N, C-alpha and C positions, 0 to 999 in steps of 0.2 A: 380457509379463513374467510369469513364473510366480508363484504365490502366495507361496511361501517367500522368494524374493529380495525381493519387494515388502514383505513383513512385516519382513525384516531391514533394508531401507532405511528404512522408517518408524520402527521401533523405535530403530535406531542413530542416525538423524538427530535424533529427539526427545531422546534421551539427551544428545547433544552440545549441542543447543540449550539444554537445561536446565543443563548444565554451564557454558555461556557466561554464564549469568546470574550466576554466582559469580566471573566474571573480568572484567577491564577490557576484554577483546577483544570487539568486536561479534559477535553470533551468526553473521551471514553469513560473516565471515572465518574463524571457527573451523570452521564447517561445510565450507567449501571446503577448508581445510587437512586436515580429517579425511577428506574424500573423496579428496584427492590421496594421503594416506597409505594409505588402504584400497585404492586402485587397484593398489598394489604387492603386496598380499597374494596369495600363490599360491592358486589354486582359488576365488577370489571370483567370483560369477556376473557375467556380462556385462551391464552396465547401460547399454546403448546408448540414448541419448536419442531417443525417438520423437516427431517433430513432430506426428504425428496424434493424440498424446495430450496433449502440452504445450499446443499452441495452442488446441484447442477444449475441453479438459477441465481444464487447470490454470490457464491465463491468465485466463479469465473470472471464476472466484471470487476470485482475487487482486486483479484490477482492481475487482471489485464491492466487496470489503471496503475497499480503499483509498478508493474514491469515497464509500462510505457515511460514512467517517470524515472526509472533506473537507468544506469549507464552500462551498456554491454561491455565497454572497454574497462571500466572500473571493476565490474564483476569478474571479468577475465583475469585482471591483474591480481585479484584477491580470491582466485578460485580455490586455493588450498584451504584457507580458513573458513570460507563459505561451505565447502564440501564437508569439512570436519564437523561443522555445526549442524548443517541441514540433513546430513545422512548419518555421520558417526554419532553425534550427540543424541539424535532422536532414537536410534537403535539402542544406544547405551541407556538412555532414560527409560525406554520400554522395559528393558531387562531389570534394571535396578528398582524402579518403582513397582514393577510387577512382583518381583521377589519380596520386596518389603511388604506389600499388601498381602501377599500369601502368608507371610510370617505373622502379621499383626491381626488380620481378620480370621477368627476361628472358622474353620470349615470352608474357606474360600479356595477352590482348586487353583493350582498354579496356572493352568491354561486361562481361566477366567481372570486371574490377577494380571496376566500378561496382556489381555484385552484392555483392562483398565490402564496399564502402563502405556500402551500404544495410544490410547485415547488422550491422555494428558501430556504426552511427550512433546508435541510441537508448540513452540511459542507462537503467539498470534501475529499474523501478517500486518494487521492494521494498527494495533495498539503500540507495538514497539516502534514502528516507523513514524507514527504521528508524534509520539513523545520525543523521539530522537531528533526529529526536525525542529520541533518547537523549542527544544533546549539548546539547539545549535551545537550538537556534538561534533567532534572532529570528523572530517570527511571520511576517513578510512573506517572508523567505527560505524558510522551511519551506513556505509556501503556494505559492510559485513552483516549488519543486522537486517538490512533490506534483502540481501542475497539469501540469508538463512530463511527469512520468512517467506520467500517466494517458492522455495523448493521443499521445505520441511513437511508441508502438508502431504505431499506425494509420498514421502517416506513413511509418515505415520499411517496414512490410509492403507498402504500396502501391508505394513506390519500388522495393522488391525485385522485385515482380511485373513491373513495367515493364522493369527492367534485365535480369531473367531471360529475358523473352521476346526481347529483343534479343540476348542472349548465345547463345540456342539457335537463332537464325536466323529467328524469327518477325518478320514485317515490322512494325516499330514506329517511328512518327515522333514528333517532339516533340509534335505536336498530339494524337496518340493517347494518348501518355503523360499529357498534361495532362488529357485527357478522362477517362481511367481514374482519375486521382487525384481529379478532381472528383466522379465518380460514387461512388467509394468513400467519400470524406469526407462529402459532402452526403447521400448515401444512408444512411450509418451514423447521422448525426445525425437525419435524418428518421425513420428506423425507430425510433430511440430515443424520439423525441418522440411517435410514434404509439403505442408500447407503454406508455409510462410512466403515462399517465392511467388506462387500463383496468386495468393491473396494480395501481396504488395503490387504485383503486376496489374491486377484488376483495379486496385486503388489509383494507380498512376494513370491508367487508361480512362478512368472516370473523372479526370481532373476538370472537365468542362461542367460538371454538375456536383457542387459541394454537398447538396442534399443527398444525392445518391451515395456519395462517398461516405458520408457520416451515417447513413442508414446501414451501409456495409460494415462500418466501424463498430456499430452497436451489436451487429450479429456475430462478428468474428470470434469473441471469446466463447460464446455458446456453441458455435459450430466446431471450434477446435476441441472443446471439452467433450462434446457429444460424440464426435468421430473417434477420438481416442478411447473413450469408455466403451464404445461399440465393439472395438477390437480387443477389449480387455487390457488396454494400456492405461497409463496415468493421464487423465484429463488435465490435472493440475500442471504437469510438466509441458504438455502440449500447448496450453494457454500461455505459459510463461515464455516458451521458446518463440512462439509466434509474436507475442507482444514485444519482446526484446528486439527482434528483427525489425518489426514495423517502427518501433521507436527510434532505432538506429538509422533508419532510412526515411524518417518523417520529413526531412528537408526536400525530398523529391516530389511531394504532393503539393497541390496548389495552396497558396497562402490563405485563401478564403476557407478552404477545408480545415487547415490547421487552426484558424481562429474559432471556427464553429466546433471542431472536435474538442478542443481544450475546454470550451465552455460546457459542452454537453457532458463530457466525462467528469468534469468537476461537480456538476449537478448530480449525476448518477452516483458518484462516489460519496458525496455528502449525504444523500438520502439513504443509501444502503448502509453506510457506516453508522449513521445515527440510529437507524432502526435496529441494526444488529446488536449494538451495545445495550439499547433499551430492552431488547428481547432477552438478553442474558439475565438481567435483573428480574424480568417477568416470569422466569422459569421457577422461581422459588416455590409457589404452591404445587407445581407439578412434581418436583423432585421430592417434596416432603410426603407425598402420598405413597402409601404402600411400602414403607420401610420394613414392615413385618416384624420379625423377631429382633431387629436391631432397634434398641431404644434410642431416644434423642441424645442423651449424654454419651452413650456408647458410640453412636455414629459420629458425634462431634469429636470425640477423642480420636477415632480413626482418621477423621478429616485433618486434624492438627498434625498428626504423625505424617500423613501423606504429603501435606503441604511442606513440612520441613524436609522430607526426603526429596521432593521435587526441587526445592531450592538448593540443597546441599549437593545433589547429583550434578546440577549444572556447573557449580564451582569445581567439583571434582574432575569434571571433563574439561572445562575451559582452560584452566591453568596449564595442565600438561599439553593440551592441544596447542597452546600458544607458544610454550618454550621448548618442548621436546624436539619439534622439527628443526628449530634453529640450532639446538645443541647437537643434533645428529648430522646436519648437512651444512657444509661450508658454503655451498652455492646459495642456499637460502639466506645465510648470514650476510653474504656479499650483496644479494639482490634486494633484500628487504631491510628497512630501517629497524633499529632496535625498538622494542616495545616496553614501555614502563609498566609497572605492576598495576597502575591505576586503570589501564585500558581493559585488561581481562576482568577486573572487578566490576566495571560498568557493564561489560558484555554479560558477565555472569548474573548480575542483578536485573538486567533487562530481559527477563524471561517470562513476561506476562502471557498467560493463556487466554484463549478467547472463544469465539463462537464455533470455530471448526471443531474443537474438542467436544463441545456440547452436541453439535450436529452428529458427529460420529457416535457419541454415546447414545443418543436417541435412536440411532439406526440399529442398535443391537436388538435382534429379534428375541421374543420371549422364549422361543423354542425353535429347534431345527434338527434335521436328521434323526428325529425320534427322541431327542433329549432336550430338556429345558435348560436355558442359560441360568447358571447359579447366581443368585443375589443380584439380579439385574437392577432392581431399584436402588440397592446400596451403591452399585457402580455409578448410576446416574447422580445420586446424592454426592458421592465423593468427587465426581467430575465437576459438578456445580460448585462445590465449596472450594476446590482447587482453583478454578477459574476466578471466582470472586476474590479469594485471598490473594492470588498473585496480582490481579488488577489493582486491588485496593492497597495492599501492603507495599508491594514493589512499585506500583505506579505512583503512589503518593510520596514515597521516600526517595525515588530516583532523582528528582530535581535537587533536593538538598544534598544528596550524596554527591552528585556531580559538582555542585558548588563547593562542597567541603574538600573534595579531591583536587579542585582547581585545575580541571582539565583545560588545556588550551582550546579555545573556540576557533572558529574560522577567522582567518586573517582577512578582514574586509578590505583593508588598504591594498594588500597584495592581490586579492581577487580583482579589485577595480583596476589596478595597474595592468594586470594580465589582459583584462577586457579592453583597456585602452590601447594596448599594443596590438591586439588582434584587430580591433576596429580600424586602427591607423593603417595597418597593412592591407586590410580589405578595401578601405576607402581609396588608397593610392592605386590599387589595381583597378578599381572601378573608374577612377579619373582617367587612367591611361586608356581604358577601354572606351570611355566616352569620347575622348579626343580622336581615337582611331575611327570610331563610327562617324563622327562629325566631318571627318575629311572625305567621306563618301557622299557624293551629291545626292544619292537616294535618301540620305538621312538629314538633309538640310533643315535647319531650324532657325527661326528668327533669333537674333542676338539675345533679347531678354529671356526667352525660354531656355536657351542654352546656358545662360548665366544662372538661371534658377536651378537647373540640375546641378551645376557646380556648387551652388550655395547649399543645397540640401546635403550633398555629400560632405562638404566642409563642416556643416553644423553637426552632422551625425558623428564625424570624427572628433570634433572638439568637445562635444557634450560629455563624453566619458572622462576626458582629461580634466574638465572643469569640476567634476565631482571630487577630484583629488585636491582641489584648491581650498582656499580659506572660505569660511562660512560667514553669512551675514550675522553680525553681532546682535541684531534686534530679533530676527526671525529664526536664526539657527540654520538657515538654508544656504546651500551653495548657490553661486550665480546661475548655474544650470537649472537648479530646482526652482529658483525664482522665475526664471524665464519660462519654464514649463507651466508653472502655476498661472502666470499672467496670460500665457497662450490659451489655457483652458478657460480662463475668465472671458477672454475674447470669443472663444468658441461658444460658450454659453450665451453670450450676448447675441451672437448670430442666430443661435437656435431660437431664442425668444422672438427675434424679428421674423424668422420664417413662419413661426406659429401665428404671429399676429397677421402676417400677410395671408395665410391660409384662412384665418377667421374672417378677414375682410374680403374673401373670395377673389383675391388678386392672383393666387396660385391655387391649384387643386391639391387633393390629398396625395395623389400619386407623385406629383412633383415634390411635395413636402417630404414624403418618405425617401425619395432619392437624395434630396439635399441633407436630410438628417443622417442618412447612412454615411454620407461623405464626411460629415462632422464627427459622427461616432467613431469612424476609423481613425481620424486625426486625433481625437481625444484618447482613444485606446493606446495609440502610439505614445502620446504625451504621458499617460499614466504609467505605461510599462517603463519608459525611460527614467521617470522619477523613482519608481519602485526599485529599479535596478541599482 
């Protein structure tokens, strides 16, 4: 892709994503709609989605970001439902959708239909998580959807490779398919395990240089993906395993690295997510070309049937996967809370497809092993319509469905109370450590400075408790929020004075940057505490 079209894509998608924040429509849906509208503009550059770019260069950082924000402990606690969705459901959907496509589309071989099934089987990693977080779904549902979206791409890509080999005439038996699946999955996990410890060790050893650490952080998902793929393993699983470990151990790296890393990955994720969803809509002209013997109305009818099969297949899998293990195992019933019928309804409806399905579809070769892939353009078209239909129909109706079912949201008061108790325990331990250090003559401090350390700890402990208190009747703020807002006003006043002194040549630019950075860190702390 040329530089100018790429810049137009990034700038346009970022602008639409920014606009989405001012509307009730989730950003992925608005971006897809904008891409569809832009695809009809005459003279627009051709934005054909290149799987050789999306899979190795776009998917790894998106998965890395999602895994860093996930909880290893929560995923481990919900391993069974996550595995049933990310592995069991994807394989089930591959078979069901493939068989349905074989029956509906005249002349479509079962092997080619199974390729289509594998392509549209995995729900999107970005769309489901973004919408779930925005809607404030219960914590367990969000964790399950996140865990599913992290692993299901690996299952789908492996199933796709096996089905594709069969469709193109390569000799593939069930045993070979299972062996390929085992090598890809276990190999990806194994390579992730091998890489995660030395990569974390290197990050910790670079703690004196935040820039070097964050450069390494940007390279990690690409390295993990490339190494795994080089050995024929799943690059997706390798990226996820490494990122989960690094996220779980992130407290061991330097604070400056964490601040920079969070900002860097937020920017990368925002740009990539925005461009990816805009790209989905921009594929319309590409998939409409060369439908051949399949007329527009005929292809559209196939698309409607396939969409309905995709939606129904997820519900057919989700409800038994939710209730059968509980019915068959007393240990599961004792260990896990009961699940109301509303939870599997939401999980079943949150099955939006995305760019990975399109990238896999575009990677289907026109021919191989001396045989042409049958109805490749129709497969591209059906993949595109399934992605668009799930994003638009399910994405737009998911928020009202959640409101109608009245799912309990997160208990903000309980979360704040838990935070306050944790902060109180940590502050008391810090106070005891401070008094212990001050008793040592090597740590002697003037009285005012020692009191300042005590005050900072006391303020940090009290700030969380104050969020549980009454609010200001005029502003709606808690006392703590008002305090932080006034502190930020004071910081802004200091900042203006520093700039004025620089302009008057009383301090130089280097000193200004030092002073502003100090204020920026204080303001960032104030913002985080208010936002919490």
